Biotite code that builds the C-alpha atoms (Angstrom):
import biotite.structure as struc

atoms = struc.array([
    struc.Atom([-0.095, -0.057, -0.020], chain_id="A", res_id=1, res_name="GLY", atom_name="CA", element="C"),
    struc.Atom([2.869, 2.293, 0.811], chain_id="A", res_id=2, res_name="ALA", atom_name="CA", element="C"),
    struc.Atom([4.705, 1.991, -2.420], chain_id="A", res_id=3, res_name="THR", atom_name="CA", element="C"),
    struc.Atom([2.033, 1.022, -4.916], chain_id="A", res_id=4, res_name="MET", atom_name="CA", element="C"),
    struc.Atom([-1.229, 2.297, -4.225], chain_id="A", res_id=5, res_name="SER", atom_name="CA", element="C"),
    struc.Atom([-0.453, 5.481, -5.746], chain_id="A", res_id=6, res_name="ASN", atom_name="CA", element="C"),
    struc.Atom([0.260, 3.461, -9.095], chain_id="A", res_id=7, res_name="ARG", atom_name="CA", element="C"),
    struc.Atom([-2.587, 0.554, -8.715], chain_id="A", res_id=8, res_name="LEU", atom_name="CA", element="C"),
    struc.Atom([-5.125, 2.221, -6.259], chain_id="A", res_id=9, res_name="GLY", atom_name="CA", element="C"),
    struc.Atom([-6.567, -0.029, -3.562], chain_id="A", res_id=10, res_name="ALA", atom_name="CA", element="C"),
    struc.Atom([-5.771, -3.062, -5.514], chain_id="A", res_id=11, res_name="ARG", atom_name="CA", element="C"),
    struc.Atom([-2.053, -2.668, -4.087], chain_id="A", res_id=12, res_name="ALA", atom_name="CA", element="C"),
    struc.Atom([-3.410, -3.598, -1.004], chain_id="A", res_id=13, res_name="LEU", atom_name="CA", element="C"),
    struc.Atom([-4.904, -7.103, -1.860], chain_id="A", res_id=14, res_name="LEU", atom_name="CA", element="C"),
    struc.Atom([-1.716, -7.671, -3.949], chain_id="A", res_id=15, res_name="ILE", atom_name="CA", element="C"),
    struc.Atom([0.446, -6.776, -1.078], chain_id="A", res_id=16, res_name="GLY", atom_name="CA", element="C"),
    struc.Atom([-1.593, -9.243, 1.324], chain_id="A", res_id=17, res_name="GLY", atom_name="CA", element="C"),
    struc.Atom([-1.935, -11.946, -0.910], chain_id="A", res_id=18, res_name="ALA", atom_name="CA", element="C"),
    struc.Atom([2.111, -12.138, -1.492], chain_id="A", res_id=19, res_name="ILE", atom_name="CA", element="C"),
    struc.Atom([2.893, -11.392, 2.088], chain_id="A", res_id=20, res_name="ALA", atom_name="CA", element="C"),
    struc.Atom([0.735, -14.516, 3.021], chain_id="A", res_id=21, res_name="THR", atom_name="CA", element="C"),
    struc.Atom([2.825, -17.011, 0.803], chain_id="A", res_id=22, res_name="LEU", atom_name="CA", element="C"),
    struc.Atom([5.518, -17.771, 3.275], chain_id="A", res_id=23, res_name="PRO", atom_name="CA", element="C"),
    struc.Atom([3.090, -19.048, 5.742], chain_id="A", res_id=24, res_name="ASP", atom_name="CA", element="C"),
    struc.Atom([1.715, -21.669, 3.349], chain_id="A", res_id=25, res_name="LEU", atom_name="CA", element="C"),
    struc.Atom([4.197, -23.846, 4.663], chain_id="A", res_id=26, res_name="ASP", atom_name="CA", element="C"),
    struc.Atom([1.854, -24.351, 7.652], chain_id="A", res_id=27, res_name="ALA", atom_name="CA", element="C"),
    struc.Atom([-0.186, -26.638, 5.411], chain_id="A", res_id=28, res_name="LEU", atom_name="CA", element="C"),
    struc.Atom([2.548, -29.083, 4.857], chain_id="A", res_id=29, res_name="ILE", atom_name="CA", element="C"),
    struc.Atom([2.097, -32.153, 6.861], chain_id="A", res_id=30, res_name="PRO", atom_name="CA", element="C"),
    struc.Atom([5.318, -32.622, 9.062], chain_id="A", res_id=31, res_name="MET", atom_name="CA", element="C"),
    struc.Atom([4.215, -35.847, 10.831], chain_id="A", res_id=32, res_name="GLY", atom_name="CA", element="C"),
    struc.Atom([3.815, -34.607, 14.462], chain_id="A", res_id=33, res_name="ASN", atom_name="CA", element="C"),
    struc.Atom([2.942, -31.287, 16.414], chain_id="A", res_id=34, res_name="ALA", atom_name="CA", element="C"),
    struc.Atom([6.700, -31.228, 17.299], chain_id="A", res_id=35, res_name="ILE", atom_name="CA", element="C"),
    struc.Atom([8.301, -31.212, 13.706], chain_id="A", res_id=36, res_name="ASP", atom_name="CA", element="C"),
    struc.Atom([5.413, -28.802, 12.669], chain_id="A", res_id=37, res_name="THR", atom_name="CA", element="C"),
    struc.Atom([6.695, -26.253, 15.333], chain_id="A", res_id=38, res_name="MET", atom_name="CA", element="C"),
    struc.Atom([10.251, -27.035, 14.292], chain_id="A", res_id=39, res_name="THR", atom_name="CA", element="C"),
    struc.Atom([10.037, -26.860, 10.641], chain_id="A", res_id=40, res_name="TYR", atom_name="CA", element="C"),
    struc.Atom([7.720, -24.104, 10.343], chain_id="A", res_id=41, res_name="HIS", atom_name="CA", element="C"),
    struc.Atom([9.578, -20.594, 9.401], chain_id="A", res_id=42, res_name="ARG", atom_name="CA", element="C"),
    struc.Atom([11.849, -22.678, 7.234], chain_id="A", res_id=43, res_name="GLY", atom_name="CA", element="C"),
    struc.Atom([12.515, -22.902, 3.682], chain_id="A", res_id=44, res_name="PHE", atom_name="CA", element="C"),
    struc.Atom([9.467, -20.565, 2.941], chain_id="A", res_id=45, res_name="SER", atom_name="CA", element="C"),
    struc.Atom([10.985, -18.062, 5.202], chain_id="A", res_id=46, res_name="HIS", atom_name="CA", element="C"),
    struc.Atom([14.452, -18.038, 3.718], chain_id="A", res_id=47, res_name="SER", atom_name="CA", element="C"),
    struc.Atom([15.365, -14.659, 2.138], chain_id="A", res_id=48, res_name="VAL", atom_name="CA", element="C"),
    struc.Atom([17.127, -16.565, -0.615], chain_id="A", res_id=49, res_name="LEU", atom_name="CA", element="C"),
    struc.Atom([14.282, -18.416, -1.446], chain_id="A", res_id=50, res_name="VAL", atom_name="CA", element="C"),
    struc.Atom([11.910, -15.285, -1.518], chain_id="A", res_id=51, res_name="GLN", atom_name="CA", element="C"),
    struc.Atom([14.335, -13.781, -3.897], chain_id="A", res_id=52, res_name="THR", atom_name="CA", element="C"),
    struc.Atom([13.809, -16.264, -6.360], chain_id="A", res_id=53, res_name="VAL", atom_name="CA", element="C"),
    struc.Atom([9.747, -16.219, -5.587], chain_id="A", res_id=54, res_name="VAL", atom_name="CA", element="C"),
    struc.Atom([9.368, -12.699, -5.819], chain_id="A", res_id=55, res_name="ALA", atom_name="CA", element="C"),
    struc.Atom([9.563, -12.536, -9.672], chain_id="A", res_id=56, res_name="PRO", atom_name="CA", element="C"),
    struc.Atom([7.167, -15.388, -9.984], chain_id="A", res_id=57, res_name="ILE", atom_name="CA", element="C"),
    struc.Atom([4.802, -13.823, -7.932], chain_id="A", res_id=58, res_name="ALA", atom_name="CA", element="C"),
    struc.Atom([4.942, -10.636, -9.886], chain_id="A", res_id=59, res_name="VAL", atom_name="CA", element="C"),
    struc.Atom([4.500, -12.802, -12.973], chain_id="A", res_id=60, res_name="TYR", atom_name="CA", element="C"),
    struc.Atom([1.245, -14.095, -11.709], chain_id="A", res_id=61, res_name="GLY", atom_name="CA", element="C"),
    struc.Atom([0.100, -10.878, -10.647], chain_id="A", res_id=62, res_name="VAL", atom_name="CA", element="C"),
    struc.Atom([0.571, -9.157, -13.908], chain_id="A", res_id=63, res_name="THR", atom_name="CA", element="C"),
    struc.Atom([-1.378, -12.119, -15.739], chain_id="A", res_id=64, res_name="ARG", atom_name="CA", element="C"),
    struc.Atom([-4.113, -11.159, -13.380], chain_id="A", res_id=65, res_name="ILE", atom_name="CA", element="C"),
    struc.Atom([-3.759, -7.312, -13.129], chain_id="A", res_id=66, res_name="VAL", atom_name="CA", element="C"),
    struc.Atom([-2.916, -6.596, -16.542], chain_id="A", res_id=67, res_name="ARG", atom_name="CA", element="C"),
    struc.Atom([-2.077, -2.970, -16.227], chain_id="A", res_id=68, res_name="ASP", atom_name="CA", element="C"),
    struc.Atom([0.482, -3.731, -13.339], chain_id="A", res_id=69, res_name="ALA", atom_name="CA", element="C"),
    struc.Atom([2.829, -4.930, -15.876], chain_id="A", res_id=70, res_name="ALA", atom_name="CA", element="C"),
    struc.Atom([3.896, -1.160, -16.745], chain_id="A", res_id=71, res_name="GLN", atom_name="CA", element="C"),
    struc.Atom([5.172, -0.997, -13.217], chain_id="A", res_id=72, res_name="HIS", atom_name="CA", element="C"),
    struc.Atom([7.024, -4.451, -13.397], chain_id="A", res_id=73, res_name="TRP", atom_name="CA", element="C"),
    struc.Atom([10.375, -3.196, -11.535], chain_id="A", res_id=74, res_name="TRP", atom_name="CA", element="C"),
    struc.Atom([8.522, -1.356, -8.910], chain_id="A", res_id=75, res_name="MET", atom_name="CA", element="C"),
    struc.Atom([5.982, -4.132, -8.444], chain_id="A", res_id=76, res_name="LEU", atom_name="CA", element="C"),
    struc.Atom([9.011, -6.808, -8.170], chain_id="A", res_id=77, res_name="LEU", atom_name="CA", element="C"),
    struc.Atom([10.876, -4.637, -5.598], chain_id="A", res_id=78, res_name="PHE", atom_name="CA", element="C"),
    struc.Atom([7.623, -4.177, -3.548], chain_id="A", res_id=79, res_name="THR", atom_name="CA", element="C"),
    struc.Atom([6.871, -7.764, -3.690], chain_id="A", res_id=80, res_name="SER", atom_name="CA", element="C"),
    struc.Atom([10.278, -8.818, -2.750], chain_id="A", res_id=81, res_name="TRP", atom_name="CA", element="C"),
    struc.Atom([9.629, -6.361, 0.321], chain_id="A", res_id=82, res_name="LEU", atom_name="CA", element="C"),
    struc.Atom([6.654, -8.035, 1.116], chain_id="A", res_id=83, res_name="CYS", atom_name="CA", element="C"),
    struc.Atom([8.242, -11.434, 1.386], chain_id="A", res_id=84, res_name="LEU", atom_name="CA", element="C"),
    struc.Atom([11.390, -10.141, 3.130], chain_id="A", res_id=85, res_name="VAL", atom_name="CA", element="C"),
    struc.Atom([9.786, -8.160, 5.601], chain_id="A", res_id=86, res_name="THR", atom_name="CA", element="C"),
    struc.Atom([7.558, -11.001, 6.584], chain_id="A", res_id=87, res_name="HIS", atom_name="CA", element="C"),
    struc.Atom([10.616, -13.117, 7.707], chain_id="A", res_id=88, res_name="SER", atom_name="CA", element="C"),
    struc.Atom([12.035, -10.146, 9.121], chain_id="A", res_id=89, res_name="MET", atom_name="CA", element="C"),
    struc.Atom([9.210, -9.734, 11.310], chain_id="A", res_id=90, res_name="LEU", atom_name="CA", element="C"),
    struc.Atom([8.841, -13.286, 12.414], chain_id="A", res_id=91, res_name="ASP", atom_name="CA", element="C"),
    struc.Atom([12.719, -12.917, 13.516], chain_id="A", res_id=92, res_name="ALA", atom_name="CA", element="C"),
    struc.Atom([11.847, -10.194, 15.790], chain_id="A", res_id=93, res_name="LEU", atom_name="CA", element="C"),
    struc.Atom([9.675, -12.894, 17.773], chain_id="A", res_id=94, res_name="THR", atom_name="CA", element="C"),
    struc.Atom([10.703, -15.681, 19.995], chain_id="A", res_id=95, res_name="THR", atom_name="CA", element="C"),
    struc.Atom([10.371, -18.641, 17.780], chain_id="A", res_id=96, res_name="TYR", atom_name="CA", element="C"),
    struc.Atom([13.155, -17.839, 15.457], chain_id="A", res_id=97, res_name="GLY", atom_name="CA", element="C"),
    struc.Atom([13.263, -18.063, 11.621], chain_id="A", res_id=98, res_name="THR", atom_name="CA", element="C"),
    struc.Atom([15.531, -19.616, 9.274], chain_id="A", res_id=99, res_name="GLN", atom_name="CA", element="C"),
    struc.Atom([16.216, -16.520, 6.943], chain_id="A", res_id=100, res_name="ILE", atom_name="CA", element="C"),
    struc.Atom([19.257, -18.057, 5.646], chain_id="A", res_id=101, res_name="LEU", atom_name="CA", element="C"),
    struc.Atom([17.887, -21.592, 4.767], chain_id="A", res_id=102, res_name="TRP", atom_name="CA", element="C"),
    struc.Atom([19.619, -23.649, 3.318], chain_id="A", res_id=103, res_name="PRO", atom_name="CA", element="C"),
    struc.Atom([22.936, -22.182, 4.349], chain_id="A", res_id=104, res_name="LEU", atom_name="CA", element="C"),
    struc.Atom([24.053, -23.681, 7.828], chain_id="A", res_id=105, res_name="GLN", atom_name="CA", element="C"),
    struc.Atom([25.212, -20.485, 9.417], chain_id="A", res_id=106, res_name="VAL", atom_name="CA", element="C"),
    struc.Atom([23.831, -21.261, 12.895], chain_id="A", res_id=107, res_name="GLY", atom_name="CA", element="C"),
    struc.Atom([20.421, -21.367, 14.695], chain_id="A", res_id=108, res_name="PRO", atom_name="CA", element="C"),
    struc.Atom([17.286, -19.848, 13.320], chain_id="A", res_id=109, res_name="PRO", atom_name="CA", element="C"),
    struc.Atom([17.645, -16.089, 13.831], chain_id="A", res_id=110, res_name="VAL", atom_name="CA", element="C"),
    struc.Atom([15.560, -14.830, 16.903], chain_id="A", res_id=111, res_name="ALA", atom_name="CA", element="C"),
    struc.Atom([15.772, -11.092, 18.359], chain_id="A", res_id=112, res_name="LEU", atom_name="CA", element="C"),
    struc.Atom([12.683, -11.118, 20.365], chain_id="A", res_id=113, res_name="PRO", atom_name="CA", element="C"),
    struc.Atom([11.326, -7.677, 20.355], chain_id="A", res_id=114, res_name="ALA", atom_name="CA", element="C"),
    struc.Atom([7.704, -8.067, 20.083], chain_id="A", res_id=115, res_name="VAL", atom_name="CA", element="C"),
    struc.Atom([5.455, -10.710, 21.238], chain_id="A", res_id=116, res_name="PHE", atom_name="CA", element="C"),
    struc.Atom([4.113, -13.240, 18.519], chain_id="A", res_id=117, res_name="ILE", atom_name="CA", element="C"),
    struc.Atom([0.616, -11.404, 18.866], chain_id="A", res_id=118, res_name="ILE", atom_name="CA", element="C"),
    struc.Atom([1.133, -7.349, 19.870], chain_id="A", res_id=119, res_name="ASP", atom_name="CA", element="C"),
    struc.Atom([-2.081, -5.416, 19.542], chain_id="A", res_id=120, res_name="PRO", atom_name="CA", element="C"),
    struc.Atom([-0.389, -2.190, 19.038], chain_id="A", res_id=121, res_name="VAL", atom_name="CA", element="C"),
    struc.Atom([1.918, -3.238, 16.269], chain_id="A", res_id=122, res_name="PHE", atom_name="CA", element="C"),
    struc.Atom([-1.151, -5.335, 14.770], chain_id="A", res_id=123, res_name="THR", atom_name="CA", element="C"),
    struc.Atom([-3.560, -2.240, 15.224], chain_id="A", res_id=124, res_name="GLY", atom_name="CA", element="C"),
    struc.Atom([-1.112, 0.122, 13.796], chain_id="A", res_id=125, res_name="LEU", atom_name="CA", element="C"),
    struc.Atom([-0.836, -1.608, 10.406], chain_id="A", res_id=126, res_name="LEU", atom_name="CA", element="C"),
    struc.Atom([-4.390, -2.444, 10.397], chain_id="A", res_id=127, res_name="LEU", atom_name="CA", element="C"),
    struc.Atom([-5.277, 1.162, 10.793], chain_id="A", res_id=128, res_name="ALA", atom_name="CA", element="C"),
    struc.Atom([-2.744, 2.061, 7.884], chain_id="A", res_id=129, res_name="GLY", atom_name="CA", element="C"),
    struc.Atom([-4.633, -0.462, 5.693], chain_id="A", res_id=130, res_name="VAL", atom_name="CA", element="C"),
    struc.Atom([-7.870, 0.704, 6.539], chain_id="A", res_id=131, res_name="VAL", atom_name="CA", element="C"),
    struc.Atom([-6.982, 4.529, 6.043], chain_id="A", res_id=132, res_name="SER", atom_name="CA", element="C"),
    struc.Atom([-5.304, 3.518, 2.649], chain_id="A", res_id=133, res_name="ALA", atom_name="CA", element="C"),
    struc.Atom([-8.707, 1.830, 1.627], chain_id="A", res_id=134, res_name="TRP", atom_name="CA", element="C"),
    struc.Atom([-11.176, 4.216, 2.984], chain_id="A", res_id=135, res_name="ALA", atom_name="CA", element="C"),
    struc.Atom([-9.639, 7.410, 1.851], chain_id="A", res_id=136, res_name="MET", atom_name="CA", element="C"),
    struc.Atom([-8.488, 6.071, -1.490], chain_id="A", res_id=137, res_name="ARG", atom_name="CA", element="C"),
    struc.Atom([-10.159, 8.516, -3.562], chain_id="A", res_id=138, res_name="ARG", atom_name="CA", element="C"),
    struc.Atom([-9.162, 11.609, -1.427], chain_id="A", res_id=139, res_name="ARG", atom_name="CA", element="C"),
    struc.Atom([-5.871, 12.788, -3.410], chain_id="A", res_id=140, res_name="ARG", atom_name="CA", element="C"),
    struc.Atom([-3.032, 10.802, -1.510], chain_id="A", res_id=141, res_name="GLY", atom_name="CA", element="C"),
    struc.Atom([-4.457, 11.595, 2.000], chain_id="A", res_id=142, res_name="LEU", atom_name="CA", element="C"),
    struc.Atom([-5.139, 7.651, 2.625], chain_id="A", res_id=143, res_name="GLY", atom_name="CA", element="C"),
    struc.Atom([-1.395, 7.074, 1.055], chain_id="A", res_id=144, res_name="LEU", atom_name="CA", element="C"),
    struc.Atom([-0.088, 9.692, 3.564], chain_id="A", res_id=145, res_name="ARG", atom_name="CA", element="C"),
    struc.Atom([-2.037, 7.974, 6.300], chain_id="A", res_id=146, res_name="ALA", atom_name="CA", element="C"),
    struc.Atom([-1.056, 4.755, 5.517], chain_id="A", res_id=147, res_name="ASN", atom_name="CA", element="C"),
    struc.Atom([2.918, 5.580, 5.377], chain_id="A", res_id=148, res_name="ARG", atom_name="CA", element="C"),
    struc.Atom([2.804, 7.450, 8.810], chain_id="A", res_id=149, res_name="ILE", atom_name="CA", element="C"),
    struc.Atom([1.273, 4.475, 10.402], chain_id="A", res_id=150, res_name="LEU", atom_name="CA", element="C"),
    struc.Atom([3.761, 2.336, 8.702], chain_id="A", res_id=151, res_name="LEU", atom_name="CA", element="C"),
    struc.Atom([6.612, 4.539, 10.311], chain_id="A", res_id=152, res_name="LEU", atom_name="CA", element="C"),
    struc.Atom([4.564, 4.380, 13.647], chain_id="A", res_id=153, res_name="LEU", atom_name="CA", element="C"),
    struc.Atom([5.024, 0.564, 13.562], chain_id="A", res_id=154, res_name="GLY", atom_name="CA", element="C"),
    struc.Atom([8.620, 0.567, 12.586], chain_id="A", res_id=155, res_name="VAL", atom_name="CA", element="C"),
    struc.Atom([9.326, 2.884, 15.448], chain_id="A", res_id=156, res_name="LEU", atom_name="CA", element="C"),
    struc.Atom([7.410, 0.664, 17.741], chain_id="A", res_id=157, res_name="TYR", atom_name="CA", element="C"),
    struc.Atom([9.695, -2.237, 16.665], chain_id="A", res_id=158, res_name="LEU", atom_name="CA", element="C"),
    struc.Atom([12.574, -0.053, 17.447], chain_id="A", res_id=159, res_name="GLY", atom_name="CA", element="C"),
    struc.Atom([11.466, 0.450, 20.852], chain_id="A", res_id=160, res_name="ILE", atom_name="CA", element="C"),
    struc.Atom([11.074, -3.197, 21.309], chain_id="A", res_id=161, res_name="GLY", atom_name="CA", element="C"),
    struc.Atom([14.508, -3.944, 20.139], chain_id="A", res_id=162, res_name="ILE", atom_name="CA", element="C"),
    struc.Atom([15.834, -1.248, 22.548], chain_id="A", res_id=163, res_name="SER", atom_name="CA", element="C"),
    struc.Atom([13.878, -2.957, 25.460], chain_id="A", res_id=164, res_name="ALA", atom_name="CA", element="C"),
    struc.Atom([15.229, -6.176, 24.509], chain_id="A", res_id=165, res_name="HIS", atom_name="CA", element="C"),
    struc.Atom([19.234, -4.814, 24.866], chain_id="A", res_id=166, res_name="ALA", atom_name="CA", element="C"),
    struc.Atom([17.968, -3.103, 28.124], chain_id="A", res_id=167, res_name="ILE", atom_name="CA", element="C"),
    struc.Atom([16.521, -6.409, 29.766], chain_id="A", res_id=168, res_name="VAL", atom_name="CA", element="C"),
    struc.Atom([19.466, -8.504, 28.577], chain_id="A", res_id=169, res_name="ARG", atom_name="CA", element="C"),
    struc.Atom([21.873, -5.943, 30.077], chain_id="A", res_id=170, res_name="ALA", atom_name="CA", element="C"),
    struc.Atom([19.982, -6.250, 33.302], chain_id="A", res_id=171, res_name="ARG", atom_name="CA", element="C"),
    struc.Atom([19.967, -9.978, 33.422], chain_id="A", res_id=172, res_name="ALA", atom_name="CA", element="C"),
    struc.Atom([23.703, -10.107, 32.605], chain_id="A", res_id=173, res_name="GLU", atom_name="CA", element="C"),
    struc.Atom([24.320, -7.878, 35.409], chain_id="A", res_id=174, res_name="ALA", atom_name="CA", element="C"),
    struc.Atom([22.172, -9.948, 37.732], chain_id="A", res_id=175, res_name="ASP", atom_name="CA", element="C"),
    struc.Atom([24.061, -12.722, 39.729], chain_id="A", res_id=176, res_name="PRO", atom_name="CA", element="C"),
    struc.Atom([21.258, -14.925, 40.061], chain_id="A", res_id=177, res_name="ARG", atom_name="CA", element="C"),
    struc.Atom([21.696, -15.528, 36.078], chain_id="A", res_id=178, res_name="PHE", atom_name="CA", element="C"),
    struc.Atom([25.360, -16.092, 36.085], chain_id="A", res_id=179, res_name="ASP", atom_name="CA", element="C"),
    struc.Atom([26.711, -18.681, 33.635], chain_id="A", res_id=180, res_name="GLY", atom_name="CA", element="C"),
    struc.Atom([23.487, -19.509, 32.486], chain_id="A", res_id=181, res_name="THR", atom_name="CA", element="C"),
    struc.Atom([22.314, -18.909, 28.516], chain_id="A", res_id=182, res_name="ALA", atom_name="CA", element="C"),
    struc.Atom([19.953, -16.244, 28.425], chain_id="A", res_id=183, res_name="LEU", atom_name="CA", element="C"),
    struc.Atom([16.644, -15.808, 26.366], chain_id="A", res_id=184, res_name="HIS", atom_name="CA", element="C"),
    struc.Atom([14.948, -12.471, 26.663], chain_id="A", res_id=185, res_name="ILE", atom_name="CA", element="C"),
    struc.Atom([11.244, -12.148, 25.522], chain_id="A", res_id=186, res_name="GLN", atom_name="CA", element="C"),
    struc.Atom([8.471, -9.817, 26.124], chain_id="A", res_id=187, res_name="PRO", atom_name="CA", element="C"),
    struc.Atom([5.406, -10.928, 28.266], chain_id="A", res_id=188, res_name="ALA", atom_name="CA", element="C"),
    struc.Atom([2.325, -11.309, 26.200], chain_id="A", res_id=189, res_name="PRO", atom_name="CA", element="C"),
    struc.Atom([0.718, -8.682, 24.327], chain_id="A", res_id=190, res_name="PHE", atom_name="CA", element="C"),
    struc.Atom([3.060, -6.035, 25.294], chain_id="A", res_id=191, res_name="ASN", atom_name="CA", element="C"),
    struc.Atom([6.667, -4.483, 25.154], chain_id="A", res_id=192, res_name="ILE", atom_name="CA", element="C"),
    struc.Atom([6.503, -2.873, 28.847], chain_id="A", res_id=193, res_name="LEU", atom_name="CA", element="C"),
    struc.Atom([7.008, -6.265, 30.646], chain_id="A", res_id=194, res_name="PHE", atom_name="CA", element="C"),
    struc.Atom([9.437, -8.769, 29.942], chain_id="A", res_id=195, res_name="TRP", atom_name="CA", element="C"),
    struc.Atom([10.422, -12.437, 30.758], chain_id="A", res_id=196, res_name="GLN", atom_name="CA", element="C"),
    struc.Atom([14.263, -13.731, 31.396], chain_id="A", res_id=197, res_name="VAL", atom_name="CA", element="C"),
    struc.Atom([14.929, -17.198, 31.061], chain_id="A", res_id=198, res_name="LEU", atom_name="CA", element="C"),
    struc.Atom([18.555, -18.455, 31.990], chain_id="A", res_id=199, res_name="GLY", atom_name="CA", element="C"),
    struc.Atom([19.552, -22.037, 31.368], chain_id="A", res_id=200, res_name="VAL", atom_name="CA", element="C"),
    struc.Atom([22.442, -24.149, 32.352], chain_id="A", res_id=201, res_name="ASP", atom_name="CA", element="C"),
    struc.Atom([23.294, -27.765, 32.492], chain_id="A", res_id=202, res_name="GLN", atom_name="CA", element="C"),
    struc.Atom([21.351, -28.621, 35.633], chain_id="A", res_id=203, res_name="THR", atom_name="CA", element="C"),
    struc.Atom([18.948, -25.954, 36.295], chain_id="A", res_id=204, res_name="HIS", atom_name="CA", element="C"),
    struc.Atom([16.879, -23.262, 34.619], chain_id="A", res_id=205, res_name="TYR", atom_name="CA", element="C"),
    struc.Atom([15.935, -19.483, 36.316], chain_id="A", res_id=206, res_name="VAL", atom_name="CA", element="C"),
    struc.Atom([12.994, -17.431, 35.544], chain_id="A", res_id=207, res_name="THR", atom_name="CA", element="C"),
    struc.Atom([12.283, -13.997, 36.415], chain_id="A", res_id=208, res_name="GLY", atom_name="CA", element="C"),
    struc.Atom([10.398, -10.819, 35.296], chain_id="A", res_id=209, res_name="LEU", atom_name="CA", element="C"),
    struc.Atom([10.970, -7.239, 34.738], chain_id="A", res_id=210, res_name="THR", atom_name="CA", element="C"),
    struc.Atom([9.456, -4.181, 33.504], chain_id="A", res_id=211, res_name="SER", atom_name="CA", element="C"),
    struc.Atom([10.612, -0.797, 31.638], chain_id="A", res_id=212, res_name="LEU", atom_name="CA", element="C"),
    struc.Atom([8.551, 0.864, 34.207], chain_id="A", res_id=213, res_name="LEU", atom_name="CA", element="C"),
    struc.Atom([9.866, 1.577, 37.702], chain_id="A", res_id=214, res_name="GLY", atom_name="CA", element="C"),
    struc.Atom([12.714, 0.194, 39.323], chain_id="A", res_id=215, res_name="ALA", atom_name="CA", element="C"),
    struc.Atom([15.357, -1.499, 37.180], chain_id="A", res_id=216, res_name="CYS", atom_name="CA", element="C"),
    struc.Atom([15.198, -4.942, 38.824], chain_id="A", res_id=217, res_name="ALA", atom_name="CA", element="C"),
    struc.Atom([14.433, -8.599, 37.919], chain_id="A", res_id=218, res_name="ILE", atom_name="CA", element="C"),
    struc.Atom([11.756, -9.734, 40.205], chain_id="A", res_id=219, res_name="THR", atom_name="CA", element="C"),
    struc.Atom([9.977, -13.152, 41.001], chain_id="A", res_id=220, res_name="GLN", atom_name="CA", element="C"),
    struc.Atom([13.054, -15.124, 40.399], chain_id="A", res_id=221, res_name="VAL", atom_name="CA", element="C"),
    struc.Atom([12.991, -18.877, 40.844], chain_id="A", res_id=222, res_name="SER", atom_name="CA", element="C"),
    struc.Atom([15.243, -21.558, 39.957], chain_id="A", res_id=223, res_name="SER", atom_name="CA", element="C"),
    struc.Atom([14.058, -25.253, 38.871], chain_id="A", res_id=224, res_name="HIS", atom_name="CA", element="C"),
    struc.Atom([16.040, -28.587, 38.139], chain_id="A", res_id=225, res_name="PRO", atom_name="CA", element="C"),
    struc.Atom([16.146, -29.486, 34.774], chain_id="A", res_id=226, res_name="ARG", atom_name="CA", element="C"),
    struc.Atom([15.387, -33.304, 33.628], chain_id="A", res_id=227, res_name="LEU", atom_name="CA", element="C"),
    struc.Atom([18.433, -35.526, 33.686], chain_id="A", res_id=228, res_name="GLY", atom_name="CA", element="C"),
    struc.Atom([16.902, -37.155, 30.595], chain_id="A", res_id=229, res_name="GLU", atom_name="CA", element="C"),
    struc.Atom([14.312, -36.815, 28.190], chain_id="A", res_id=230, res_name="VAL", atom_name="CA", element="C"),
    struc.Atom([11.275, -38.890, 29.057], chain_id="A", res_id=231, res_name="PRO", atom_name="CA", element="C"),
    struc.Atom([10.888, -41.980, 27.450], chain_id="A", res_id=232, res_name="GLY", atom_name="CA", element="C"),
    struc.Atom([7.191, -41.239, 26.023], chain_id="A", res_id=233, res_name="ARG", atom_name="CA", element="C"),
    struc.Atom([9.165, -38.295, 24.023], chain_id="A", res_id=234, res_name="PHE", atom_name="CA", element="C"),
    struc.Atom([11.547, -40.772, 22.327], chain_id="A", res_id=235, res_name="LEU", atom_name="CA", element="C"),
    struc.Atom([9.332, -42.752, 20.161], chain_id="A", res_id=236, res_name="ALA", atom_name="CA", element="C"),
    struc.Atom([7.922, -40.580, 17.271], chain_id="A", res_id=237, res_name="SER", atom_name="CA", element="C"),
    struc.Atom([4.434, -42.417, 17.197], chain_id="A", res_id=238, res_name="ASP", atom_name="CA", element="C"),
    struc.Atom([3.947, -41.420, 20.837], chain_id="A", res_id=239, res_name="SER", atom_name="CA", element="C"),
    struc.Atom([4.146, -37.296, 20.169], chain_id="A", res_id=240, res_name="VAL", atom_name="CA", element="C"),
])
């Protein structure tokens, strides 16, 4: 909507929505069991390398349906590529991780949790931008300006989440109760003001909560022993 609605009108919103949904179609591929479905989701379809190949194919399909879009082919290609790549980048800003460089084996899935998997504020900003562009599509660019402003606010919100993640991580690293643990920092559900801290070592895991409001402390810290071995019922794939 922000890049193509001044060229294709409100149809740009529908095209962008359809293309941006493509990476999540991997959820329809049967993986055998619930654990593998969770593990392999956000895999090959979320790779920016694969998406770079898919983008011109998607544009070809669009131009076969929306004939006048062909005159904006290069801009449509760039926008479609952005729709796909930003999908994966947004997923990488949540806790589950995203294999954005598949099939390259360069480390674990990328995850920098800056927003909860469902964030009403971020979602609301994007939704308001789409609704504005649609509702004011005939008002001499007013809808486009509103769309771009709300998109910018959404990006700024993500920036705040990234900064908050860094602040909370620094708190956890300075807290002796998390010494020697591998840290995982993530927002508490539905916001970026309250955060969960998890530290894991070979024998225990430590959890705590902290907030960007008030004192710079991690509260409700508790330590729990880890299981010495995987429970037998999880070893057989047919029992998962």
